[in-house]
C-alpha positions in Angstrom: -197.1 75.0 65.4 -197.7 73.6 68.8 -196.0 74.8 71.9 -193.5 72.6 73.4 -195.0 73.0 76.9 -198.4 71.8 75.4 -196.7 68.8 73.6 -195.1 67.7 76.9 -198.3 68.1 79.1 -200.1 65.9 76.6 -197.7 63.3 75.3 -198.7 59.8 76.3 -195.1 58.3 75.8 -193.9 59.7 79.1 -194.5 59.0 82.7 -195.9 61.8 85.0 -192.6 62.0 86.8 -191.0 62.6 83.4 -193.4 65.2 82.6 -192.8 67.1 85.8 -189.0 67.1 85.1 -189.4 68.2 81.5 -191.8 71.1 82.3 -189.8 72.3 85.2 -186.7 72.1 82.8 -188.5 74.5 80.4 -188.0 77.2 83.1 -184.4 77.2 82.8 -183.4 80.1 80.4 -181.0 79.9 77.3 -177.5 80.5 78.8 -178.3 79.1 82.3 -177.7 75.8 83.9 -179.2 74.0 86.7 -178.0 70.9 88.6 -179.6 67.6 88.8 -180.1 68.2 92.5 -181.5 71.6 92.1 -183.9 70.3 89.5 -184.9 67.6 91.7 -185.8 69.8 94.6 -188.0 71.9 92.4 -190.1 68.8 91.8 -189.8 67.4 95.4 -187.4 64.7 94.2 -184.2 64.0 96.3 -182.8 61.6 93.9 -180.4 63.2 91.2 -180.2 59.8 89.6 -183.8 59.7 89.0 -183.6 63.1 87.4 -180.7 61.8 85.2 -182.7 58.9 84.1 -185.6 60.9 83.1 -183.1 63.3 80.9 -181.7 60.2 79.3 -185.0 59.4 78.2 -185.9 63.0 76.9 -188.0 62.4 73.6 -188.2 66.2 73.2 -184.3 67.3 73.2 -183.4 69.8 72.2 -186.5 71.6 72.6 -186.6 70.3 76.1 -183.0 71.5 77.1 -181.5 68.6 79.0 -178.1 69.7 78.0 -178.5 72.7 80.6 -178.5 70.2 83.5 -175.1 69.7 85.0 -173.6 68.3 88.3 -173.6 70.1 91.4 -169.9 70.5 91.6 -170.1 72.6 88.4 -168.7 69.7 86.0 -170.6 68.6 82.8 -172.4 65.6 84.1 -173.9 63.0 81.4 -175.8 63.5 78.5 -177.9 60.8 76.7 -176.7 58.2 79.0 -173.0 58.9 78.5 -170.3 60.4 80.6 -167.7 61.0 78.0 -167.3 60.8 74.2 -169.2 62.3 71.5 -172.4 63.1 73.3 -170.5 64.9 75.9 -168.9 67.1 73.0 -172.3 67.7 71.7 -173.5 68.9 75.3 -170.5 71.0 75.6 -171.1 72.7 72.1 -175.0 73.2 72.8 -173.9 75.1 76.1 -171.1 76.9 74.5 -173.7 78.1 71.8 -175.7 79.6 74.6 -172.8 81.2 76.0 -172.2 79.0 78.9 -168.7 78.2 79.9 -167.8 75.5 82.4 
């Protein structure tokens, strides 16, 4: 089976910006979180909103763990373009399964 990093590096469906976001996100270990702002800083992007838009379009989830990205204030943030409802419940369950408590 092909490594997820190789898939992200070579997939033609995503933009170079998305590629940077997803590859950087792969460095966030299971059980840890990162804020939209911190993720942006790591790739030289000052827009947490742009990071959120890239994550919303993540075709590799959960292998590229966008559920590990939270708001700077420690709140859950969004997930797949939603701020509440079933997708947020799913994000919470994914984080909880990794031992993250918010």
